OpenMM code with the backbone's topology and positions (N, CA, C; nanometers):
from openmm import Vec3, app, unit

residues = "MET PRO ASP MET ALA LYS PRO PHE ILE ASP SER GLY LEU THR ALA ARG GLN LEU ARG ALA ALA LEU ASP TYR GLU PRO ASP THR GLY MET PHE ILE TRP LYS PRO ARG LYS LYS GLY GLY LYS MET ASN THR TRP ALA GLY ARG ARG ALA GLY ALA ARG LYS ASP LEU GLY TYR ILE VAL ILE ARG ILE ASP TYR ARG LEU TYR ARG ALA HIS ARG LEU VAL TRP LEU TYR VAL HIS GLY ARG TRP PRO GLU GLY GLU ILE ASP HIS ILE ASN GLY ASP PRO SER ASP ASN ARG TRP ALA ASN LEU ARG LEU ALA THR SER SER ASN GLN LYS MET ASN ALA ARG LEU ARG PRO ASP ASN THR SER GLY ILE LYS GLY VAL TRP TYR ASP LYS ARG ARG SER ALA TRP VAL ALA GLU ILE TRP VAL ASN GLY LYS LYS HIS HIS ILE GLY GLN PHE ALA THR LEU LEU GLU ALA LYS GLY ALA ARG ILE ALA ALA ALA HIS ARG LEU HIS GLY GLU PHE ALA ARG HIS ASP".split()
positions = [
    Vec3(0.0804, -0.1203, 0.0000),
    Vec3(0.0000, 0.0000, 0.0000),
    Vec3(0.0846, 0.1267, 0.0000),
    Vec3(0.1426, 0.1606, -0.1094),
    Vec3(0.2291, 0.2776, -0.1178),
    Vec3(0.1552, 0.4103, -0.1075),
    Vec3(0.0245, 0.4141, -0.1229),
    Vec3(-0.0485, 0.5411, -0.1147),
    Vec3(-0.0739, 0.5858, 0.0282),
    Vec3(-0.0564, 0.4979, 0.1234),
    Vec3(-0.0788, 0.5344, 0.2633),
    Vec3(0.0404, 0.6141, 0.3151),
    Vec3(0.0133, 0.7320, 0.3677),
    Vec3(0.1202, 0.8159, 0.4227),
    Vec3(0.1441, 0.7790, 0.5681),
    Vec3(0.2689, 0.7687, 0.6048),
    Vec3(0.3029, 0.7428, 0.7447),
    Vec3(0.2952, 0.8731, 0.8218),
    Vec3(0.2473, 0.8694, 0.9439),
    Vec3(0.2281, 0.9941, 1.0187),
    Vec3(0.3559, 1.0516, 1.0766),
    Vec3(0.3660, 1.1810, 1.0755),
    Vec3(0.4592, 1.2685, 1.1446),
    Vec3(0.5781, 1.2054, 1.2156),
    Vec3(0.6809, 1.1762, 1.1404),
    Vec3(0.8048, 1.1254, 1.1975),
    Vec3(0.9170, 1.2151, 1.1461),
    Vec3(0.9936, 1.2731, 1.2364),
    Vec3(1.1034, 1.3616, 1.1966),
    Vec3(1.2271, 1.2798, 1.1631),
    Vec3(1.2160, 1.1949, 1.0665),
    Vec3(1.3334, 1.1195, 1.0235),
    Vec3(1.3089, 1.0744, 0.8805),
    Vec3(1.4140, 1.0261, 0.8199),
    Vec3(1.3992, 0.9753, 0.6849),
    Vec3(1.4058, 1.0839, 0.5790),
    Vec3(1.4141, 1.2085, 0.6190),
    Vec3(1.4218, 1.3182, 0.5229),
    Vec3(1.5352, 1.4102, 0.5663),
    Vec3(1.6221, 1.4404, 0.4732),
    Vec3(1.7323, 1.5310, 0.5026),
    Vec3(1.7000, 1.6697, 0.4489),
    Vec3(1.7729, 1.7687, 0.4936),
    Vec3(1.7549, 1.9055, 0.4442),
    Vec3(1.7824, 1.9095, 0.2940),
    Vec3(1.8786, 1.8364, 0.2505),
    Vec3(1.9118, 1.8335, 0.1074),
    Vec3(1.7954, 1.7779, 0.0249),
    Vec3(1.7360, 1.6694, 0.0704),
    Vec3(1.6210, 1.6112, 0.0009),
    Vec3(1.5026, 1.7079, 0.0016),
    Vec3(1.4803, 1.7733, 0.1156),
    Vec3(1.3702, 1.8699, 0.1271),
    Vec3(1.3894, 1.9854, 0.0300),
    Vec3(1.5110, 2.0398, 0.0268),
    Vec3(1.5399, 2.1537, -0.0617),
    Vec3(1.5334, 2.1143, -0.2095),
    Vec3(1.5572, 1.9881, -0.2396),
    Vec3(1.5457, 1.9411, -0.3773),
    Vec3(1.3993, 1.9304, -0.4208),
    Vec3(1.3112, 1.9046, -0.3263),
    Vec3(1.1689, 1.8859, -0.3579),
    Vec3(1.0879, 2.0147, -0.3485),
    Vec3(1.1258, 2.1043, -0.2562),
    Vec3(1.0439, 2.2216, -0.2266),
    Vec3(1.1265, 2.3488, -0.2160),
    Vec3(1.0648, 2.4604, -0.2506),
    Vec3(1.1174, 2.5936, -0.2193),
    Vec3(1.0375, 2.6456, -0.1019),
    Vec3(1.1023, 2.7206, -0.0131),
    Vec3(1.0342, 2.7805, 0.1015),
    Vec3(1.0398, 2.9313, 0.0888),
    Vec3(0.9252, 2.9959, 0.1112),
    Vec3(0.9168, 3.1421, 0.1073),
    Vec3(0.8998, 3.1932, 0.2505),
    Vec3(1.0071, 3.2438, 0.3138),
    Vec3(1.0013, 3.2819, 0.4551),
    Vec3(0.9032, 3.3954, 0.4848),
    Vec3(0.8768, 3.4826, 0.3872),
    Vec3(0.7846, 3.5946, 0.4116),
    Vec3(0.6388, 3.5522, 0.4107),
    Vec3(0.6061, 3.4434, 0.3415),
    Vec3(0.4682, 3.3940, 0.3378),
    Vec3(0.4508, 3.2671, 0.4192),
    Vec3(0.5607, 3.1965, 0.4442),
    Vec3(0.5548, 3.0709, 0.5183),
    Vec3(0.5121, 2.9532, 0.4327),
    Vec3(0.5097, 2.9711, 0.3020),
    Vec3(0.4612, 2.8650, 0.2138),
    Vec3(0.5753, 2.7882, 0.1481),
    Vec3(0.5470, 2.6609, 0.1260),
    Vec3(0.6358, 2.5758, 0.0489),
    Vec3(0.5768, 2.5616, -0.0910),
    Vec3(0.6635, 2.5623, -0.1925),
    Vec3(0.6233, 2.5482, -0.3321),
    Vec3(0.6977, 2.4286, -0.3906),
    Vec3(0.6231, 2.3409, -0.4601),
    Vec3(0.6850, 2.2238, -0.5204),
    Vec3(0.7785, 2.2643, -0.6341),
    Vec3(0.8943, 2.2026, -0.6367),
    Vec3(0.9885, 2.2214, -0.7468),
    Vec3(0.9605, 2.1159, -0.8537),
    Vec3(0.9938, 2.1464, -0.9795),
    Vec3(0.9811, 2.0417, -1.0814),
    Vec3(1.0851, 1.9334, -1.0563),
    Vec3(1.0449, 1.8089, -1.0668),
    Vec3(1.1410, 1.6994, -1.0538),
    Vec3(1.0842, 1.5734, -1.1182),
    Vec3(1.1744, 1.4910, -1.1642),
    Vec3(1.1356, 1.3652, -1.2269),
    Vec3(1.1264, 1.2574, -1.1215),
    Vec3(1.0230, 1.1784, -1.1353),
    Vec3(1.0096, 1.0628, -1.0476),
    Vec3(0.9494, 0.9513, -1.1312),
    Vec3(1.0153, 0.8403, -1.1372),
    Vec3(0.9663, 0.7295, -1.2177),
    Vec3(0.9651, 0.7608, -1.3670),
    Vec3(1.0572, 0.8462, -1.4122),
    Vec3(1.0691, 0.8762, -1.5531),
    Vec3(0.9801, 0.9875, -1.6043),
    Vec3(0.8867, 1.0374, -1.5205),
    Vec3(0.8025, 1.1473, -1.5671),
    Vec3(0.8089, 1.2650, -1.4696),
    Vec3(0.7787, 1.3828, -1.5206),
    Vec3(0.7862, 1.5065, -1.4425),
    Vec3(0.6602, 1.5196, -1.3553),
    Vec3(0.6797, 1.5714, -1.2341),
    Vec3(0.5630, 1.5902, -1.1475),
    Vec3(0.4701, 1.6982, -1.2046),
    Vec3(0.3419, 1.6807, -1.1825),
    Vec3(0.2423, 1.7738, -1.2382),
    Vec3(0.2115, 1.8888, -1.1430),
    Vec3(0.2589, 1.8829, -1.0219),
    Vec3(0.2274, 1.9858, -0.9235),
    Vec3(0.3390, 2.0887, -0.9071),
    Vec3(0.4400, 2.0848, -0.9912),
    Vec3(0.5504, 2.1821, -0.9845),
    Vec3(0.4952, 2.3243, -0.9916),
    Vec3(0.5447, 2.4102, -0.9028),
    Vec3(0.5010, 2.5497, -0.8980),
    Vec3(0.3794, 2.5730, -0.8103),
    Vec3(0.3175, 2.4662, -0.7627),
    Vec3(0.1986, 2.4797, -0.6771),
    Vec3(0.2379, 2.4795, -0.5291),
    Vec3(0.1491, 2.5379, -0.4498),
    Vec3(0.1690, 2.5393, -0.3047),
    Vec3(0.1595, 2.3968, -0.2506),
    Vec3(0.2508, 2.3619, -0.1626),
    Vec3(0.2526, 2.2291, -0.1022),
    Vec3(0.1759, 2.2311, 0.0299),
    Vec3(0.1108, 2.1218, 0.0599),
    Vec3(0.0488, 2.1035, 0.1904),
    Vec3(-0.1002, 2.1270, 0.1928),
    Vec3(-0.1576, 2.0838, 0.3033),
    Vec3(-0.3005, 2.0996, 0.3283),
    Vec3(-0.3203, 2.1259, 0.4767),
    Vec3(-0.4243, 2.2010, 0.5091),
    Vec3(-0.4542, 2.2305, 0.6494),
    Vec3(-0.5287, 2.1118, 0.7091),
    Vec3(-0.4684, 2.0533, 0.8102),
    Vec3(-0.5275, 1.9379, 0.8782),
    Vec3(-0.4822, 1.9425, 1.0238),
    Vec3(-0.5133, 1.8397, 1.0948),
    Vec3(-0.4562, 1.8162, 1.2279),
    Vec3(-0.4534, 1.9429, 1.3132),
    Vec3(-0.5714, 1.9888, 1.3561),
    Vec3(-0.5850, 2.1053, 1.4443),
    Vec3(-0.5409, 2.2360, 1.3790),
    Vec3(-0.5471, 2.2435, 1.2465),
    Vec3(-0.5118, 2.3660, 1.1757),
    Vec3(-0.3688, 2.3725, 1.1274),
    Vec3(-0.2875, 2.2727, 1.1610),
    Vec3(-0.1492, 2.2698, 1.1136),
    Vec3(-0.1467, 2.2330, 0.9658),
    Vec3(-0.0470, 2.2841, 0.8943),
    Vec3(-0.0256, 2.2470, 0.7548),
    Vec3(0.0603, 2.1209, 0.7537),
    Vec3(0.0173, 2.0210, 0.6786),
    Vec3(0.0956, 1.8983, 0.6641),
    Vec3(0.1310, 1.8801, 0.5175),
    Vec3(0.2496, 1.8245, 0.4941),
    Vec3(0.3001, 1.8022, 0.3587),
    Vec3(0.3448, 1.6569, 0.3482),
    Vec3(0.3054, 1.5930, 0.2408),
    Vec3(0.3443, 1.4540, 0.2180),
    Vec3(0.4628, 1.4508, 0.1215),
    Vec3(0.5711, 1.3921, 0.1684),
    Vec3(0.6915, 1.3757, 0.0864),
    Vec3(0.7304, 1.2287, 0.0928),
    Vec3(0.7389, 1.1661, -0.0229),
    Vec3(0.7769, 1.0246, -0.0311),
    Vec3(0.6954, 0.9377, 0.0656),
    Vec3(0.5652, 0.9513, 0.0591),
    Vec3(0.4702, 0.8701, 0.1357),
    Vec3(0.4776, 0.8893, 0.2870),
    Vec3(0.5306, 1.0019, 0.3291),
    Vec3(0.5398, 1.0310, 0.4719),
    Vec3(0.4871, 1.1711, 0.4963),
    Vec3(0.4096, 1.1878, 0.6027),
    Vec3(0.3545, 1.3185, 0.6370),
    Vec3(0.4481, 1.3932, 0.7309),
    Vec3(0.4612, 1.5226, 0.7049),
    Vec3(0.5425, 1.6094, 0.7898),
    Vec3(0.4638, 1.7348, 0.8192),
    Vec3(0.4756, 1.7864, 0.9390),
    Vec3(0.4151, 1.9160, 0.9705),
    Vec3(0.5062, 2.0243, 0.9122),
    Vec3(0.4444, 2.1175, 0.8416),
    Vec3(0.5203, 2.2191, 0.7674),
    Vec3(0.6107, 2.3018, 0.8572),
    Vec3(0.5654, 2.3354, 0.9792),
    Vec3(0.6495, 2.4194, 1.0654),
    Vec3(0.7789, 2.3480, 1.1046),
    Vec3(0.7765, 2.2158, 1.1128),
    Vec3(0.8983, 2.1421, 1.1424),
    Vec3(0.9868, 2.1341, 1.0184),
    Vec3(0.9243, 2.1272, 0.9016),
    Vec3(1.0008, 2.1304, 0.7768),
    Vec3(1.0705, 2.2653, 0.7587),
    Vec3(1.0047, 2.3721, 0.8021),
    Vec3(1.0667, 2.5050, 0.7938),
    Vec3(1.1987, 2.5035, 0.8706),
    Vec3(1.1951, 2.4488, 0.9895),
    Vec3(1.3168, 2.4444, 1.0719),
    Vec3(1.4264, 2.3655, 1.0012),
    Vec3(1.3896, 2.2494, 0.9460),
    Vec3(1.4858, 2.1668, 0.8727),
    Vec3(1.5402, 2.2423, 0.7521),
    Vec3(1.4531, 2.3107, 0.6798),
    Vec3(1.4919, 2.3843, 0.5590),
    Vec3(1.5899, 2.4972, 0.5925),
    Vec3(1.5590, 2.5728, 0.6971),
    Vec3(1.6398, 2.6901, 0.7328),
    Vec3(1.7693, 2.6511, 0.8043),
    Vec3(1.7613, 2.5590, 0.9002),
    Vec3(1.8776, 2.5244, 0.9832),
    Vec3(1.9564, 2.4036, 0.9327),
    Vec3(1.8956, 2.3245, 0.8447),
    Vec3(1.9647, 2.2066, 0.7953),
    Vec3(1.9588, 2.0880, 0.8883),
    Vec3(1.8787, 2.0965, 0.9928),
    Vec3(1.8622, 1.9866, 1.0892),
    Vec3(1.7225, 1.9950, 1.1495),
    Vec3(1.6771, 1.8826, 1.1989),
    Vec3(1.5460, 1.8801, 1.2639),
    Vec3(1.5514, 1.9564, 1.3961),
    Vec3(1.4422, 2.0184, 1.4375),
    Vec3(1.4420, 2.0896, 1.5660),
    Vec3(1.4571, 1.9917, 1.6820),
    Vec3(1.5254, 2.0360, 1.7856),
    Vec3(1.5463, 1.9503, 1.9024),
    Vec3(1.4277, 1.9532, 1.9980),
    Vec3(1.3474, 2.0559, 1.9903),
    Vec3(1.2293, 2.0648, 2.0759),
    Vec3(1.1048, 2.0858, 1.9926),
    Vec3(1.0066, 2.1473, 2.0535),
    Vec3(0.8838, 2.1792, 1.9836),
    Vec3(0.8999, 2.3137, 1.9136),
    Vec3(0.8142, 2.3384, 1.8162),
    Vec3(0.8130, 2.4658, 1.7454),
    Vec3(0.6844, 2.5377, 1.7844),
    Vec3(0.6982, 2.6609, 1.8286),
    Vec3(0.5841, 2.7426, 1.8701),
    Vec3(0.5511, 2.8434, 1.7613),
    Vec3(0.4225, 2.8584, 1.7334),
    Vec3(0.3753, 2.9643, 1.6441),
    Vec3(0.3469, 3.0854, 1.7328),
    Vec3(0.4267, 3.1881, 1.7229),
    Vec3(0.4207, 3.3030, 1.8131),
    Vec3(0.2811, 3.3638, 1.8182),
    Vec3(0.2169, 3.3789, 1.7017),
    Vec3(0.0847, 3.4419, 1.6987),
    Vec3(-0.0288, 3.3439, 1.7274),
    Vec3(0.0026, 3.2175, 1.7553),
    Vec3(-0.0985, 3.1191, 1.7908),
    Vec3(-0.1707, 3.0569, 1.6724),
    Vec3(-0.1378, 3.0968, 1.5506),
    Vec3(-0.2023, 3.0424, 1.4312),
    Vec3(-0.1176, 2.9273, 1.3775),
    Vec3(-0.1649, 2.8022, 1.3921),
    Vec3(-0.0834, 2.6873, 1.3513),
    Vec3(-0.0610, 2.6752, 1.2006),
    Vec3(-0.1304, 2.7559, 1.1217),
    Vec3(-0.1090, 2.7501, 0.9766),
    Vec3(-0.0152, 2.8606, 0.9276),
    Vec3(0.0289, 2.9486, 1.0176),
    Vec3(0.1181, 3.0597, 0.9810),
    Vec3(0.2629, 3.0177, 1.0007),
    Vec3(0.3246, 2.9717, 0.8932),
    Vec3(0.4607, 2.9184, 0.9008),
    Vec3(0.5665, 3.0148, 0.8500),
    Vec3(0.5396, 3.1454, 0.8623),
    Vec3(0.6432, 3.2436, 0.8295),
    Vec3(0.7580, 3.2258, 0.9280),
    Vec3(0.8803, 3.2392, 0.8777),
    Vec3(0.9979, 3.2220, 0.9623),
    Vec3(0.9915, 3.3116, 1.0860),
    Vec3(0.9447, 3.4354, 1.0700),
    Vec3(0.9382, 3.5309, 1.1814),
    Vec3(0.8349, 3.4899, 1.2864),
    Vec3(0.7474, 3.3948, 1.2563),
    Vec3(0.6424, 3.3529, 1.3487),
    Vec3(0.6761, 3.2227, 1.4209),
    Vec3(0.7938, 3.1668, 1.3975),
    Vec3(0.8300, 3.0385, 1.4563),
    Vec3(0.9469, 3.0533, 1.5529),
    Vec3(0.9415, 2.9738, 1.6599),
    Vec3(1.0511, 2.9724, 1.7578),
    Vec3(1.0527, 2.8376, 1.8283),
    Vec3(1.1697, 2.7985, 1.8769),
    Vec3(1.1810, 2.6769, 1.9564),
    Vec3(1.1101, 2.6973, 2.0890),
    Vec3(1.0488, 2.5914, 2.1397),
    Vec3(0.9756, 2.6018, 2.2658),
    Vec3(0.9739, 2.4666, 2.3358),
    Vec3(0.9448, 2.4714, 2.4636),
    Vec3(0.9202, 2.3486, 2.5391),
    Vec3(0.7696, 2.3256, 2.5408),
    Vec3(0.7294, 2.2120, 2.5907),
    Vec3(0.5863, 2.1831, 2.6044),
    Vec3(0.5207, 2.2852, 2.6974),
    Vec3(0.5909, 2.3226, 2.8021),
    Vec3(0.5395, 2.4231, 2.8959),
    Vec3(0.5234, 2.5591, 2.8269),
    Vec3(0.6221, 2.5980, 2.7458),
    Vec3(0.6121, 2.7232, 2.6700),
    Vec3(0.4908, 2.7213, 2.5791),
    Vec3(0.4663, 2.6071, 2.5160),
    Vec3(0.3520, 2.5942, 2.4247),
    Vec3(0.2211, 2.6205, 2.4997),
    Vec3(0.2116, 2.5682, 2.6192),
    Vec3(0.0892, 2.5877, 2.6984),
    Vec3(0.0738, 2.7328, 2.7406),
    Vec3(0.1859, 2.7993, 2.7720),
    Vec3(0.1800, 2.9410, 2.8088),
    Vec3(0.1251, 3.0244, 2.6936),
    Vec3(0.1624, 2.9865, 2.5717),
    Vec3(0.1244, 3.0622, 2.4530),
    Vec3(-0.0048, 3.0107, 2.3893),
    Vec3(-0.0745, 2.9212, 2.4574),
    Vec3(-0.1988, 2.8657, 2.4023),
    Vec3(-0.3071, 2.9737, 2.3961),
    Vec3(-0.3951, 2.9575, 2.2984),
    Vec3(-0.5075, 3.0506, 2.2842),
    Vec3(-0.6117, 3.0276, 2.3921),
    Vec3(-0.7017, 3.1217, 2.4033),
    Vec3(-0.8119, 3.1143, 2.4985),
    Vec3(-0.8975, 2.9919, 2.4703),
    Vec3(-0.9321, 2.9198, 2.5740),
    Vec3(-1.0153, 2.8000, 2.5574),
    Vec3(-1.1570, 2.8405, 2.5158),
    Vec3(-1.2227, 2.7579, 2.4360),
    Vec3(-1.3578, 2.7931, 2.3909),
    Vec3(-1.4620, 2.7968, 2.5035),
    Vec3(-1.4348, 2.7279, 2.6143),
    Vec3(-1.5308, 2.7284, 2.7248),
    Vec3(-1.5045, 2.8410, 2.8253),
    Vec3(-1.4094, 2.9286, 2.7957),
    Vec3(-1.3806, 3.0421, 2.8831),
    Vec3(-1.4949, 3.1432, 2.8732),
    Vec3(-1.5493, 3.1840, 2.9867),
    Vec3(-1.6634, 3.2772, 2.9864),
    Vec3(-1.6234, 3.4209, 3.0192),
    Vec3(-1.5036, 3.4415, 3.0705),
    Vec3(-1.4617, 3.5777, 3.1065),
    Vec3(-1.4003, 3.6515, 2.9884),
    Vec3(-1.3482, 3.5759, 2.8923),
    Vec3(-1.2779, 3.6368, 2.7798),
    Vec3(-1.1316, 3.6641, 2.8098),
    Vec3(-1.0865, 3.6269, 2.9293),
    Vec3(-0.9474, 3.6471, 2.9690),
    Vec3(-0.8917, 3.5147, 3.0198),
    Vec3(-0.7788, 3.4757, 2.9655),
    Vec3(-0.7140, 3.3518, 3.0049),
    Vec3(-0.6812, 3.3552, 3.1540),
    Vec3(-0.7190, 3.2478, 3.2259),
    Vec3(-0.6860, 3.2359, 3.3676),
    Vec3(-0.7739, 3.3169, 3.4608),
    Vec3(-0.8844, 3.3710, 3.4113),
    Vec3(-0.9746, 3.4506, 3.4954),
    Vec3(-1.1149, 3.3904, 3.4889),
    Vec3(-1.1768, 3.3715, 3.6059),
    Vec3(-1.3126, 3.3184, 3.6126),
    Vec3(-1.3874, 3.3797, 3.7298),
    Vec3(-1.5201, 3.3721, 3.7229),
    Vec3(-1.6031, 3.4307, 3.8279),
    Vec3(-1.6441, 3.3223, 3.9266),
    Vec3(-1.6174, 3.3461, 4.0551),
    Vec3(-1.6538, 3.2539, 4.1623),
    Vec3(-1.7844, 3.3033, 4.2249),
    Vec3(-1.8936, 3.2343, 4.1959),
    Vec3(-2.0265, 3.2761, 4.2449),
    Vec3(-2.0351, 3.2701, 4.3974),
    Vec3(-1.9711, 3.1713, 4.4591),
    Vec3(-1.9781, 3.1575, 4.6056),
    Vec3(-1.9178, 3.2789, 4.6761),
    Vec3(-1.8104, 3.3318, 4.6213),
    Vec3(-1.7432, 3.4461, 4.6849),
    Vec3(-1.7827, 3.5788, 4.6214),
    Vec3(-1.8595, 3.5722, 4.5146),
    Vec3(-1.8964, 3.6926, 4.4385),
    Vec3(-1.7712, 3.7737, 4.4032),
    Vec3(-1.6739, 3.7032, 4.3468),
    Vec3(-1.5474, 3.7687, 4.3133),
    Vec3(-1.4878, 3.7064, 4.1867),
    Vec3(-1.4074, 3.7869, 4.1178),
    Vec3(-1.3327, 3.7391, 4.0021),
    Vec3(-1.2019, 3.6794, 4.0524),
    Vec3(-1.1673, 3.5620, 4.0049),
    Vec3(-1.0466, 3.4914, 4.0477),
    Vec3(-0.9480, 3.4883, 3.9307),
    Vec3(-0.8229, 3.5179, 3.9618),
    Vec3(-0.7165, 3.5106, 3.8613),
    Vec3(-0.6176, 3.4030, 3.9043),
    Vec3(-0.5836, 3.3163, 3.8086),
    Vec3(-0.4892, 3.2078, 3.8336),
    Vec3(-0.3944, 3.1966, 3.7144),
    Vec3(-0.2820, 3.1300, 3.7386),
    Vec3(-0.1865, 3.1083, 3.6303),
    Vec3(-0.1147, 2.9769, 3.6554),
    Vec3(-0.0831, 2.9084, 3.5472),
    Vec3(-0.0087, 2.7829, 3.5560),
    Vec3(0.1379, 2.8084, 3.5233),
    Vec3(0.2265, 2.7557, 3.6080),
    Vec3(0.3706, 2.7666, 3.5857),
    Vec3(0.4326, 2.6303, 3.6142),
    Vec3(0.5023, 2.5757, 3.5155),
    Vec3(0.5691, 2.4459, 3.5281),
    Vec3(0.4756, 2.3369, 3.5813),
    Vec3(0.3529, 2.3339, 3.5293),
    Vec3(0.2568, 2.2302, 3.5652),
    Vec3(0.1859, 2.2503, 3.6968),
    Vec3(0.2054, 2.3657, 3.7616),
    Vec3(0.1395, 2.3929, 3.8898),
    Vec3(0.0557, 2.5193, 3.8800),
    Vec3(-0.0650, 2.5121, 3.9388),
    Vec3(-0.1545, 2.6268, 3.9366),
    Vec3(-0.1197, 2.7204, 4.0526),
    Vec3(-0.1094, 2.8501, 4.0211),
    Vec3(-0.0801, 2.9526, 4.1219),
    Vec3(-0.1980, 3.0492, 4.1300),
    Vec3(-0.2450, 3.0701, 4.2508),
    Vec3(-0.3554, 3.1636, 4.2742),
    Vec3(-0.2986, 3.3056, 4.2787),
    Vec3(-0.3472, 3.3920, 4.1905),
    Vec3(-0.3008, 3.5309, 4.1884),
    Vec3(-0.3802, 3.6153, 4.2866),
    Vec3(-0.5105, 3.5920, 4.2903),
    Vec3(-0.5938, 3.6665, 4.3839),
    Vec3(-0.7399, 3.6695, 4.3445),
    Vec3(-0.8204, 3.7306, 4.4315),
    Vec3(-0.9633, 3.7526, 4.4079),
    Vec3(-0.9834, 3.9026, 4.3923),
    Vec3(-1.0733, 3.9400, 4.3021),
    Vec3(-1.0893, 4.0809, 4.2693),
    Vec3(-1.2371, 4.1160, 4.2560),
    Vec3(-1.2682, 4.2399, 4.2872),
    Vec3(-1.4064, 4.2867, 4.2805),
    Vec3(-1.4537, 4.3034, 4.1364),
    Vec3(-1.3626, 4.3365, 4.0459),
    Vec3(-1.4027, 4.3589, 3.9068),
    Vec3(-1.3220, 4.2718, 3.8115),
    Vec3(-1.3806, 4.2491, 3.6974),
    Vec3(-1.3132, 4.1740, 3.5917),
    Vec3(-1.1876, 4.2474, 3.5467),
    Vec3(-1.1943, 4.3775, 3.5381),
    Vec3(-1.0804, 4.4580, 3.4939),
    Vec3(-0.9604, 4.4430, 3.5878),
    Vec3(-0.9863, 4.4401, 3.7190),
    Vec3(-0.8765, 4.4215, 3.8151),
    Vec3(-0.8133, 4.2820, 3.8001),
    Vec3(-0.8992, 4.1812, 3.7854),
    Vec3(-0.8503, 4.0441, 3.7701),
    Vec3(-0.7695, 4.0307, 3.6410),
    Vec3(-0.8182, 4.0933, 3.5359),
    Vec3(-0.7485, 4.0897, 3.4072),
    Vec3(-0.6102, 4.1527, 3.4188),
    Vec3(-0.6028, 4.2699, 3.4806),
    Vec3(-0.4746, 4.3392, 3.4976),
    Vec3(-0.3746, 4.2566, 3.5771),
    Vec3(-0.4213, 4.1931, 3.6847),
    Vec3(-0.3336, 4.1109, 3.7676),
    Vec3(-0.2852, 3.9875, 3.6907),
    Vec3(-0.3754, 3.9264, 3.6140),
    Vec3(-0.3398, 3.8056, 3.5370),
    Vec3(-0.2391, 3.8390, 3.4263),
    Vec3(-0.2601, 3.9509, 3.3582),
    Vec3(-0.1686, 3.9926, 3.2516),
    Vec3(-0.0299, 4.0233, 3.3086),
    Vec3(-0.0265, 4.0942, 3.4209),
    Vec3(0.1017, 4.1268, 3.4850),
    Vec3(0.1753, 3.9992, 3.5261),
    Vec3(0.1008, 3.9035, 3.5836),
    Vec3(0.1624, 3.7775, 3.6260),
    Vec3(0.2128, 3.6986, 3.5049),
    Vec3(0.1357, 3.6986, 3.3966),
    Vec3(0.1770, 3.6254, 3.2762),
    Vec3(0.3070, 3.6826, 3.2210),
    Vec3(0.3174, 3.8126, 3.2146),
    Vec3(0.4402, 3.8737, 3.1624),
    Vec3(0.5590, 3.8478, 3.2557),
    Vec3(0.5335, 3.8497, 3.3848),
    Vec3(0.6407, 3.8265, 3.4820),
    Vec3(0.6868, 3.6801, 3.4808),
    Vec3(0.5906, 3.5869, 3.4725),
    Vec3(0.6232, 3.4455, 3.4864),
    Vec3(0.6452, 3.3719, 3.3534),
    Vec3(0.5812, 3.4181, 3.2465),
    Vec3(0.5913, 3.3496, 3.1180),
    Vec3(0.6806, 3.4218, 3.0188),
    Vec3(0.7170, 3.5453, 3.0494),
    Vec3(0.8063, 3.6203, 2.9613),
    Vec3(0.7560, 3.6318, 2.8192),
    Vec3(0.8424, 3.5997, 2.7219),
    Vec3(0.8062, 3.6153, 2.5810),
    Vec3(0.6929, 3.5229, 2.5375),
    Vec3(0.6606, 3.4211, 2.6160),
    Vec3(0.5530, 3.3284, 2.5799),
    Vec3(0.4194, 3.3673, 2.6415),
    Vec3(0.4141, 3.4804, 2.7105),
    Vec3(0.2889, 3.5249, 2.7740),
    Vec3(0.1812, 3.5507, 2.6693),
    Vec3(0.0624, 3.4981, 2.6974),
    Vec3(-0.0535, 3.5236, 2.6114),
    Vec3(-0.1734, 3.5404, 2.7033),
    Vec3(-0.2529, 3.6393, 2.6762),
    Vec3(-0.3694, 3.6627, 2.7625),
    Vec3(-0.4990, 3.6741, 2.6862),
    Vec3(-0.4959, 3.6632, 2.5530),
    Vec3(-0.6215, 3.6703, 2.4770),
    Vec3(-0.6682, 3.5331, 2.4362),
] * unit.nanometer
topology = app.Topology()
chain = topology.addChain("A")
for resn in residues:
    res = topology.addResidue(resn, chain)
    for name in ("N", "CA", "C"):
        topology.addAtom(name, app.Element.getBySymbol(name[0]), res)
């Protein structure tokens, strides 16, 4: 079954092989197929954008029957080696693979930079209303542990405290929207 793509494995592909198959445009974050012969005939997709949006909004590209996430291919293309950690999309958009939007991260960094959960009712990450106390509560997670920032009379106060704590504790990975 040669048509079945193997899932996301950062091996079996070198930077040289990647650069032979694709061009990368760092300002747009897109990969473009290069013309190449395979099995005696020229590929028909030369000049077209590579990849499809799948897997939680990430762009995936199939090369030689193997699937790769485009943001990891960017790292391989630019640095000539696979990333040693995770790759974070700074703006939180998993389909935005511009070089300026990517950085190495840990799993903890990724969580710090995660977008607002869909079940959040306050509109602010780490802030919720406690009906029993009639107060807004601000919390933050650091290294897998939840830290209580405080209780506040208004949403605005809780938001300010949470944002300040995020910048202090999460640094460049702080996200509050």
